[in-house]
C-alpha positions as CSV (number, residue, x, y, z in Angstrom):
1,M,46.8,-9.0,-15.5
2,T,48.4,-5.6,-15.5
3,D,48.6,-3.3,-12.5
4,P,45.7,-0.7,-12.6
5,T,47.6,1.8,-10.5
6,P,49.1,3.8,-13.5
7,W,45.7,4.1,-15.1
8,L,44.2,5.3,-11.9
9,V,47.0,7.9,-11.4
10,L,46.5,9.0,-15.1
11,V,42.7,9.4,-14.6
12,L,43.2,11.3,-11.3
13,C,45.7,13.6,-12.9
14,I,43.4,14.3,-15.8
15,M,40.5,15.1,-13.5
16,A,42.7,17.4,-11.3
17,T,43.9,19.3,-14.4
18,F,40.3,19.8,-15.7
19,V,39.1,21.0,-12.2
20,W,41.8,23.7,-12.2
21,R,41.0,24.6,-15.8
22,A,37.3,24.9,-15.0
23,L,38.1,27.1,-12.0
24,G,40.4,29.2,-14.2
25,V,37.7,29.7,-16.8
26,G,35.2,30.7,-14.1
27,L,37.6,33.2,-12.6
28,A,39.0,34.6,-15.8
29,T,36.0,36.8,-16.4
30,R,36.4,38.4,-13.0
31,I,40.1,39.2,-13.3
32,D,41.2,42.5,-14.9
33,P,44.0,41.8,-17.4
34,N,45.6,45.1,-16.5
35,G,45.2,44.6,-12.8
36,V,47.7,43.9,-10.1
37,L,46.4,40.3,-9.6
38,F,46.8,39.4,-13.2
39,Q,50.3,40.9,-13.3
40,W,51.2,38.9,-10.2
41,F,50.1,35.6,-11.9
42,N,52.1,36.6,-14.9
43,C,55.2,37.1,-12.9
44,V,54.8,33.8,-11.0
45,A,54.3,32.0,-14.3
46,Y,57.5,33.5,-15.8
47,A,59.4,32.8,-12.6
48,M,58.4,29.1,-12.7
49,L,59.4,28.9,-16.3
50,A,62.8,30.5,-15.6
51,G,63.3,28.1,-12.7
52,L,62.5,25.1,-14.9
53,I,64.8,26.3,-17.7
54,T,67.6,26.9,-15.2
55,R,67.1,23.5,-13.6
56,I,67.3,21.8,-17.0
57,L,70.4,23.7,-17.9
58,V,72.3,23.3,-14.6
59,F,71.1,19.9,-13.5
60,P,70.0,18.0,-16.6
61,V,68.8,14.4,-16.5
62,G,68.8,11.6,-19.1
63,T,70.6,12.1,-22.4
64,L,71.0,15.9,-21.8
65,A,73.1,15.1,-18.8
66,H,75.8,13.8,-21.1
67,S,76.2,17.1,-22.9
68,E,78.6,19.9,-21.9
69,T,77.2,22.7,-19.7
70,V,78.9,25.3,-21.9
71,D,77.1,24.0,-24.9
72,R,73.7,24.2,-23.2
73,V,74.4,27.7,-21.8
74,A,75.7,29.0,-25.2
75,A,72.6,27.7,-27.0
76,M,70.4,29.4,-24.4
77,V,72.3,32.7,-24.6
78,I,72.2,32.7,-28.4
79,G,68.5,31.8,-28.4
80,F,67.7,34.8,-26.2
81,V,69.8,37.1,-28.4
82,I,68.0,35.9,-31.5
83,F,64.6,36.1,-29.6
84,F,65.2,39.8,-28.9
85,L,66.7,40.6,-32.3
86,T,63.7,39.2,-34.1
87,R,61.2,41.3,-32.0
88,R,60.5,38.6,-29.4
89,N,59.8,35.8,-31.9
90,V,59.8,32.7,-29.8
91,F,60.0,30.4,-32.8
92,T,63.1,31.9,-34.2
93,G,64.8,32.0,-30.8
94,T,64.0,28.4,-30.1
95,I,65.1,27.1,-33.5
96,A,68.3,29.1,-33.3
97,A,69.1,27.7,-29.8
98,F,68.2,24.2,-30.9
99,L,70.3,24.3,-34.0
100,L,73.3,25.8,-32.2
101,F,73.1,23.1,-29.5
102,L,72.7,20.4,-32.1
103,G,75.7,21.7,-34.0
104,L,77.9,22.0,-30.9
105,A,76.9,18.5,-29.8
106,Y,77.7,17.1,-33.2
107,L,81.1,18.9,-33.3
108,R,81.9,17.6,-29.8
109,H,80.9,14.1,-30.6
110,S,82.8,14.0,-33.8
111,G,86.0,15.3,-32.1
112,R,86.1,18.6,-34.0
113,L,85.5,20.7,-30.9
């Protein structure tokens, strides 16, 4: 018989996620989107995302850890440049960063870089 612990953890995580989402829905009608509180939440969300991206770039794990730091940083910088050049289009910035990273990794792996 398999260990039920992973399933229990999964169910508890799902329940916790839905509790916070329900609270968010309940509170969303009471928060002014142009207010200071909403701007603070927005800043915290962006700070967390920036921290996560930085952590992935500087201290990668798994397969990404075998890539060169300069390749990861170059792809991120070019992705941001494309993002701003295309009027903050997340899709084009992400695709540009991905393709550049993929190309650099290929060139490095094939010995051409």
